[in-house]
C-alpha positions in Angstrom: 11.0 167.3 -40.4 12.4 167.0 -37.0 16.1 166.7 -36.7 17.5 165.1 -33.4 21.2 165.2 -32.4 22.8 163.6 -29.4 25.7 165.9 -28.5 28.0 165.7 -25.5 27.5 168.1 -23.1 30.9 169.9 -23.5 30.2 170.4 -27.2 26.6 171.8 -26.5 27.4 175.6 -26.8 29.6 175.2 -29.9 26.8 173.5 -31.8 24.3 176.0 -30.6 26.4 178.9 -31.6 27.1 177.2 -35.1 23.3 176.5 -35.4 22.3 180.1 -34.3 24.5 181.4 -37.0 22.6 179.6 -39.9 19.3 182.1 -41.0 17.2 178.9 -41.6 17.5 177.2 -38.3 15.3 178.1 -35.4 16.2 176.7 -31.9 13.5 176.4 -29.5 14.1 175.1 -26.0 11.2 173.3 -24.8 12.2 172.9 -21.0 14.9 174.4 -18.5 18.1 172.3 -18.2 18.0 169.6 -15.5 20.4 170.4 -12.6 23.1 167.9 -11.8 21.0 166.5 -8.6 18.2 166.0 -11.0 20.1 164.2 -13.7 21.6 161.7 -10.7 18.0 161.4 -9.6 16.8 160.3 -12.9 20.1 158.0 -13.3 19.4 156.4 -10.1 15.8 155.7 -10.8 16.7 154.2 -13.8 19.3 152.0 -12.5 16.8 150.8 -9.7 14.3 149.9 -12.3 16.7 148.2 -14.7 17.6 146.0 -11.3 14.0 145.4 -10.4 12.3 144.9 -13.9 10.2 142.1 -12.1 8.6 144.7 -9.6 7.4 147.0 -12.6 3.8 147.7 -13.3 2.4 148.8 -16.4 0.8 152.3 -16.5 -2.4 151.1 -17.7 -2.5 148.5 -15.0 -1.8 151.0 -12.3 -4.5 153.4 -13.5 -7.0 150.6 -13.4 -6.0 150.0 -9.8 -6.3 153.5 -9.0 -9.9 154.0 -10.4 -11.1 150.8 -8.9 -10.4 152.0 -5.4 
């Protein structure tokens, strides 16, 4: 089973402490936390994509183009 929680940033530490106190919970961090600059970059790219959907290309189409070059 997989459980996904959407927790506000300012409440993360509280929930992690609470979960760590339970003997049947294992917390795994798959990746390091993103920096503020990385989060802002991603937000900007998502905004750009949302504003320019007509210029998007499917990954499968791009892959074919690159393979044919």
